[in-house]
N, C-alpha and C positions, 0 to 999 in steps of 0.2 A: 344296531338299531334299537336294542333294548334300552340302552342309556338315553338315546334321543327320545324314546317313547316315555321314559320316566321323567325326562326334562319337560316334555309336553304336558304330562299329567300334573307336574308341579306348577307349571305356568297356569294351567287351567284352574287348579285349586286356588292359586293366588287371586286370579281375576274373579273367580266365583265368590271368594271371601270378600274382596273389595266391593263387588257389585251388590252383594247381600247386605254389607255393612252400611253402605252409603244411602240405602233406601230410607234410613232414619233422617237423613238430611232433608227429605221432602217434608216430613212432619215438622222439623225445626223451622224450615223456611216458611211453612204455612202459619205456624204459631207466630213467628216474627212479623210476617206480613199482616196478620190479623191484629196483632198488637200495635203495629205502626198505624194501621187504618183507624183503630179505636182511639189512639192518642191524637191523631191528626184531626179526626172529625168530632171527637168527644171533647177535647180540650184545646183544640186549635194549635197544637204543638207539632213540630216535625223534627226528625232527626236524620241527617245525612248518613250517619253511621248505621242507623237502622235500615235505611234503603240499601246502602252499600253491602251490608252483610247478606242481604237477600241476594244480591248479584253474585257475591262470592260463593254462596251456597249453590246457586244455580250453576255457576262455573265449575264447582267441584263435582256436582252431579254429572254434568255433561262430560267433563274431561276424565274423571276417574272411572266413569261408567263405560267409556268407549271400548276398553278391552273386554269387559263383561258382555257388551252388546255384540262384539265380533264373535266371541265364543259361542253365543247363542244364535248366530247368523241373523242378527237383527238389523244390520246395515242395509241400505238400499242397494239393490242389484236388479238386473233385468231377469226376473224369475221365469217369465214366460219363454225366454230363450234358454236360460241356464238349466231350467228344470227338464227340458227336452233332450239335453245332452246325456251321453252315457256317463257313468261315474268316473271312468278314466279321463274322459274329455273334460268333465267338470274339474277334476283334480288338476289337469294341465292348465286350464283357464285360471284357477285359483293360484297356482304356483307362479305363473307368469305375472298375474296382477300383483301378487304379494312382492315379488322380486323387483318388478319394474316401477311400481307405483307406491304401494303401502309402505314398505320398509324405507325406501329413499326419502319419502315425504316425512315419515316419522322422525328419521334421523336429522333431517334438516330443521324441523320444528324443535326437536330436543336441543340441537346445537344453539339456535338463536334464542330459544326460550330460556336456556340455562344462562346465557349472557344477560338477558333482560332481568332474570331473577337476581343474579350476582350484583348487577348494577343497582337494582332497587334495594337490596340488602345492605350494600356498602354505603349507599347514600342516605339510608333511612327514609326512602321515598314515601311520601304521604299523599293521600288524595288531595287534589287542589280545592275541594269543597270544604267549607267550614265544618269542623267536627267530623271530618272523614277519617278513614282508617289507613293503616299502613298498607302499602301496595305489595310488599314482597311475598306475603303468604299466598295471595291470589296468583302472582306471577310464578311461584314455585309449582302451582298446580299444572302449568303448561308442560314443562319437561316431564313431570311425574306422570301425568295423564297420557302423554304421547309415548312415554316409556312403557307403560302398561299395555298400550295398544300395540306397540312394536313387539313386545314379548308375546302377546297373544297372536300376532302375525307369525312369529317364529313357530309357535305351537301349531297353528293351522298349517303352516308349511310342512312341518314334520308329519302331520296327519295325512296331508295330501300326497306326500312322497310315499308314505306307508300304503296308501291305496294303490299307487303305481307299482310298487314292488311286491304287493300281495300280503302285507301284514294286516292282521285282523284287529278288532277293537281291543284285544288283550295285549297287543304288541308282539304277538307270536306270528311267525311266518306261516302262511296258510297254503303255500304252493308246494 
């Protein structure tokens, strides 16, 4: 169990680092958005690339931040029911949900997302809009983001199993 606990801590550290790093994309998206508005309304010019990079940054925030959000229990759940359950029952609910829904869904999206990325990479797919951007970078975010989410799901699975078998926060058996 110690090896699994260390794996969980490593995954947690990775998603914590990614989550804290991507917060700067909010500032960058805000600056780009303000610049686009200034240019559009001040000089009557517009840039599809400027608009698309905002969408790409939003996609990066959402996709790359999903594992960080799961780590911090920020995803939607039915807390008024979940919170009334015992820690062991909560762990069982989380384990079943992770194994039946989260991990299969992530693997499916990774599979199809990777194929979309490879196709866009090989074809040099561009936005259909004039002056638009390459599409492969944003398509790469899909399997990477769901990969980080799946990894965090594995970490949470390890933590919930630890609850069931009596391992504490330090990864040591407490029974």
